[in-house]
TIDRENKOL-167993 format. One record per residue (C-alpha): x, y, z. Coordinates in Angstrom, 1 decimal. Each point is the difference from the previous one (the first is absolute). Example, Ala and Ser with C-alpha at 12.3 -4.5 7.8 and 13.67 -1.06 7.14 Angstrom:
residues 2
+--------+--------+--------+
!      x !      y !      z !
+--------+--------+--------+
!   12.3 !   -4.5 !    7.8 !
!    1.4 !    3.4 !   -0.7 !
+--------+--------+--------+
***
This chain:
residues 84
+--------+--------+--------+
!      x !      y !      z !
+--------+--------+--------+
!  -40.9 !  -10.1 !  -70.4 !
!   -3.0 !   -2.2 !    1.1 !
!   -0.4 !   -1.5 !   -3.4 !
!    3.6 !   -0.8 !   -0.6 !
!   -0.1 !   -1.5 !    3.6 !
!   -2.9 !   -2.0 !   -0.7 !
!    0.9 !   -1.3 !   -3.4 !
!    3.3 !   -1.4 !    1.4 !
!   -1.9 !   -1.4 !    3.1 !
!   -2.4 !   -1.9 !   -2.6 !
!    3.1 !   -1.4 !   -1.7 !
!    1.8 !   -0.9 !    3.2 !
!   -2.8 !   -1.8 !    1.8 !
!   -1.7 !   -1.6 !   -2.9 !
!    1.2 !   -3.4 !    1.2 !
!   -1.9 !    0.8 !    3.5 !
!   -3.5 !   -1.1 !   -1.4 !
!   -1.5 !    3.5 !    0.9 !
!   -1.0 !    1.7 !   -3.1 !
!    0.9 !    3.5 !    0.2 !
!   -0.9 !    1.1 !   -3.8 !
!   -2.4 !    2.4 !   -1.7 !
!   -3.2 !   -1.7 !    1.2 !
!    0.7 !    0.6 !    3.7 !
!   -1.0 !    3.5 !    1.5 !
!    2.8 !    2.3 !    1.2 !
!   -0.7 !   -0.7 !    3.7 !
!    0.0 !   -3.6 !   -0.4 !
!    3.3 !    0.1 !   -2.1 !
!    1.3 !    2.0 !    2.9 !
!   -1.0 !   -2.6 !    2.4 !
!    1.2 !   -2.9 !   -2.0 !
!    3.6 !    1.7 !   -0.5 !
!    0.1 !    0.8 !    3.9 !
!   -0.7 !   -3.8 !    0.7 !
!    2.4 !   -1.2 !   -2.6 !
!    2.7 !    2.2 !    1.4 !
!   -0.8 !   -1.4 !    3.4 !
!   -0.4 !   -3.6 !   -1.0 !
!    3.4 !   -0.3 !   -1.5 !
!    1.8 !    2.0 !    2.8 !
!    1.2 !    2.9 !   -2.4 !
!   -0.9 !    2.9 !    2.3 !
!    3.4 !    0.6 !    0.9 !
!    1.8 !   -0.9 !   -3.0 !
!    1.2 !    2.5 !   -2.7 !
!   -2.3 !    0.9 !   -3.0 !
!    1.8 !   -1.0 !   -3.1 !
!    2.9 !    2.5 !   -0.5 !
!   -1.1 !    2.6 !    2.3 !
!    1.0 !    1.1 !    3.7 !
!   -3.7 !   -0.6 !    0.8 !
!   -1.3 !   -3.1 !    1.7 !
!   -3.4 !   -1.5 !   -1.0 !
!   -1.6 !    1.4 !    3.0 !
!    1.4 !    3.3 !   -0.6 !
!   -1.1 !    0.3 !   -3.7 !
!   -3.5 !   -1.5 !    1.0 !
!   -0.4 !    2.9 !    2.2 !
!    1.0 !    2.6 !   -2.2 !
!   -2.4 !   -1.4 !   -2.8 !
!   -3.0 !   -0.6 !    2.1 !
!    0.6 !    2.6 !    2.7 !
!   -0.4 !   -2.7 !    2.8 !
!    2.2 !   -2.6 !    1.6 !
!    0.0 !   -3.9 !   -0.7 !
!   -1.6 !   -0.2 !    3.3 !
!    0.9 !   -3.0 !    2.5 !
!    3.2 !    2.0 !    1.0 !
!    1.1 !   -0.6 !   -3.8 !
!    1.4 !   -3.4 !    0.5 !
!   -3.0 !   -2.3 !    0.2 !
!   -3.9 !    0.1 !   -0.2 !
!   -1.6 !   -2.1 !    2.8 !
!   -3.0 !   -0.9 !   -2.2 !
!    1.2 !    0.0 !   -3.6 !
!    3.6 !   -0.6 !   -0.3 !
!    0.0 !   -3.1 !    2.2 !
!   -2.6 !   -1.8 !   -1.8 !
!    1.1 !   -1.5 !   -3.3 !
!   -3.3 !   -0.9 !   -1.0 !
!   -1.8 !    3.6 !    0.1 !
!   -2.0 !    0.5 !   -3.0 !
!   -0.6 !    3.5 !   -1.0 !
+--------+--------+--------+
***
């Protein structure tokens, strides 16, 4: 499940400028996916063709919430020029 979610996120967020591919550690990829979801305000949107939201699926895959009330991240999501 995690691999499928990460692969889909790599495809979806490739335009964001945050590299999510194979050269990134698992922890760094998880964090970059979290930042991408928050930055694009997708936490409460439905994930693809499922009944789950991005926040729900992230929590299932990584066993933790997106943080910042799952709506925005004070430090990362508001800054468009964050470099990971």
